[in-house]
C-alpha positions as CSV (number, residue, x, y, z in Angstrom):
1,M,-19.3,9.3,-22.3
2,F,-19.4,8.8,-18.5
3,A,-18.7,6.0,-16.2
4,I,-19.3,5.1,-12.5
5,V,-16.0,4.0,-11.0
6,R,-15.3,2.3,-7.7
7,T,-12.0,3.1,-6.0
8,G,-11.1,3.4,-2.3
9,G,-14.5,1.9,-1.3
10,K,-16.4,4.8,-2.8
11,Q,-18.1,5.4,-6.2
12,Y,-17.5,8.3,-8.5
13,R,-19.2,9.5,-11.7
14,V,-16.5,10.5,-14.1
15,A,-16.2,11.8,-17.6
16,A,-13.2,12.9,-19.7
17,G,-11.7,16.2,-18.3
18,D,-13.1,15.8,-14.7
19,K,-11.0,16.3,-11.7
20,I,-11.7,14.2,-8.6
21,A,-10.2,13.6,-5.2
22,V,-10.0,9.9,-4.2
23,E,-8.4,8.0,-1.4
24,K,-4.6,7.6,-1.8
25,I,-3.3,5.8,-4.9
26,E,0.4,4.9,-5.2
27,G,2.2,7.1,-7.7
28,E,3.7,10.5,-8.2
29,A,2.4,13.6,-9.9
30,G,2.3,13.2,-13.6
31,D,1.9,9.4,-13.5
32,T,-0.9,7.8,-15.4
33,V,-3.2,5.3,-13.7
34,S,-5.9,3.0,-14.9
35,L,-9.1,2.6,-12.9
36,G,-10.5,-0.8,-13.9
37,D,-13.4,-1.3,-11.6
38,I,-16.2,0.2,-13.7
39,L,-19.7,-0.4,-12.4
40,L,-21.7,1.4,-15.1
41,A,-21.0,3.3,-18.3
42,G,-23.2,5.5,-20.4
43,D,-23.4,8.1,-23.2
44,G,-26.0,10.8,-22.7
45,G,-29.2,9.0,-21.6
46,E,-28.1,5.5,-22.8
47,V,-26.6,2.9,-20.6
48,K,-23.7,0.9,-22.2
49,D,-22.0,-2.3,-21.4
50,A,-19.2,-1.7,-18.9
51,N,-17.3,-4.9,-19.7
52,G,-13.8,-4.3,-21.1
53,L,-13.9,-0.5,-20.3
54,T,-11.2,1.3,-18.5
55,V,-10.8,4.8,-17.2
56,S,-7.4,6.4,-17.6
57,A,-6.5,9.2,-15.2
58,E,-3.4,11.4,-14.5
59,I,-2.3,12.0,-11.0
60,I,-2.3,15.8,-10.4
61,A,-1.0,15.7,-6.8
62,Q,-0.8,13.7,-3.6
63,T,-2.4,15.8,-0.8
64,R,-4.3,15.6,2.4
65,G,-7.9,16.5,3.2
66,E,-9.3,18.8,5.8
67,K,-8.7,18.1,9.5
68,V,-11.6,16.3,11.2
69,I,-11.8,16.8,15.0
70,V,-12.9,13.7,17.0
71,F,-14.1,14.8,20.4
72,K,-15.4,12.3,23.0
73,K,-17.1,13.3,26.2
74,R,-18.9,11.6,29.0
75,R,-21.1,13.9,31.1
76,R,-20.4,14.3,34.8
77,H,-17.3,12.0,34.7
78,N,-14.6,14.6,33.7
79,Y,-13.8,12.5,30.7
80,R,-12.8,14.4,27.5
81,R,-10.6,13.1,24.6
82,R,-9.7,15.2,21.6
83,N,-8.2,13.7,18.5
84,G,-7.7,14.8,14.9
85,H,-7.4,13.1,11.5
86,R,-6.4,14.2,8.0
87,Q,-7.1,11.7,5.2
88,S,-4.5,11.2,2.5
89,L,-5.9,12.0,-0.9
90,T,-4.9,11.8,-4.6
91,L,-6.1,14.4,-7.0
92,L,-6.9,12.8,-10.4
93,R,-7.6,14.3,-13.8
94,I,-9.7,11.9,-16.0
95,L,-8.1,11.6,-19.4
96,A,-10.4,9.1,-21.2
97,V,-13.3,6.8,-20.6
98,G,-13.4,4.0,-23.1
99,E,-12.0,0.7,-24.4
100,A,-9.0,-0.9,-22.8
101,K,-6.0,-0.2,-25.1
102,K,-3.8,-3.2,-25.4
103,A,-0.8,-1.3,-26.9
104,A,-0.3,0.8,-23.8
105,P,0.3,-2.1,-21.4
106,K,2.8,-3.6,-23.8
107,K,4.8,-0.4,-23.7
108,E,4.8,-0.5,-19.9
109,A,5.7,-4.2,-19.8
110,A,8.7,-3.8,-22.2
111,P,10.9,-1.8,-19.8
112,K,10.0,-4.2,-17.0
113,A,11.1,-7.1,-19.2
114,E,14.4,-5.4,-20.0
115,A,14.9,-4.7,-16.3
116,A,14.2,-8.4,-15.5
117,P,17.6,-9.8,-16.7
118,A,19.4,-7.2,-14.6
119,A,17.2,-8.2,-11.6
120,E,18.1,-11.9,-12.2
121,A,21.8,-11.0,-12.3
122,K,21.4,-9.2,-9.0
123,A,19.3,-12.1,-7.6
124,A,22.0,-14.7,-8.3
125,P,24.6,-13.0,-5.9
126,A,21.8,-12.5,-3.4
127,A,21.0,-16.3,-3.5
128,E,24.7,-17.0,-2.8
129,K,24.5,-14.7,0.2
130,K,21.4,-16.3,1.4
131,A,23.1,-19.7,1.2
132,A,26.0,-18.4,3.2
133,A,23.8,-16.8,5.8
134,P,22.4,-20.0,7.3
135,K,26.0,-21.3,7.9
136,K,26.8,-18.1,9.9
137,A,23.5,-18.5,11.7
138,A,24.2,-22.1,12.6
139,A,27.5,-21.2,14.3
140,P,25.9,-19.1,17.1
141,K,23.4,-22.0,17.7
142,A,26.3,-24.4,18.2
143,E,27.9,-21.9,20.7
144,A,24.5,-21.7,22.4
145,A,24.5,-25.5,22.7
146,E,28.0,-25.4,24.4
147,A,27.0,-22.7,26.8
148,P,25.1,-25.0,29.2
149,A,28.3,-27.0,29.8
150,K,29.5,-24.1,32.0
151,K,28.9,-24.5,35.7
152,P,25.6,-22.7,36.8
153,A,25.9,-19.8,39.1
154,A,25.7,-20.6,42.8
155,K,22.3,-19.8,44.5
156,K,22.2,-17.3,47.3
157,A,21.3,-18.6,50.7
158,A,18.0,-17.5,52.1
159,P,18.3,-14.8,54.8
160,K,18.0,-16.2,58.3
161,K,15.1,-15.2,60.4
162,E,15.8,-13.7,63.8
163,A,13.6,-15.0,66.6
């Protein structure tokens, strides 16, 4: 089974076992990602419905592409600019093309749910600090309001012109 997948503004024809280089996707080597934007799916010569399909892939490596030289020149104006660019890429190995598995997201969501109470516990002290921060910020504003009460600096006299 194959699928046409859109990622990074480009389209790729993928099948299980393929290796492709796509524009950078967040993650580390060994992580599994799901490519959900499927434009077309098929099996052999038949076209299948792409609704509900996902493509799962494993990140092989985060790398950079070949250097591209950008050279600008204007004739007879002594204008030359040389610049280079290397695109960040992610190498993917396609694991499977098929139905979206509902069990896999639940496994990923469970650790996040366990981490949520710990995050809430950390958020409560942070909220107290945020409440204290405006009081500290208000004190310098009050000092700034008192600052104009000081006598302004004397202006320097203009230099006299000699005639």
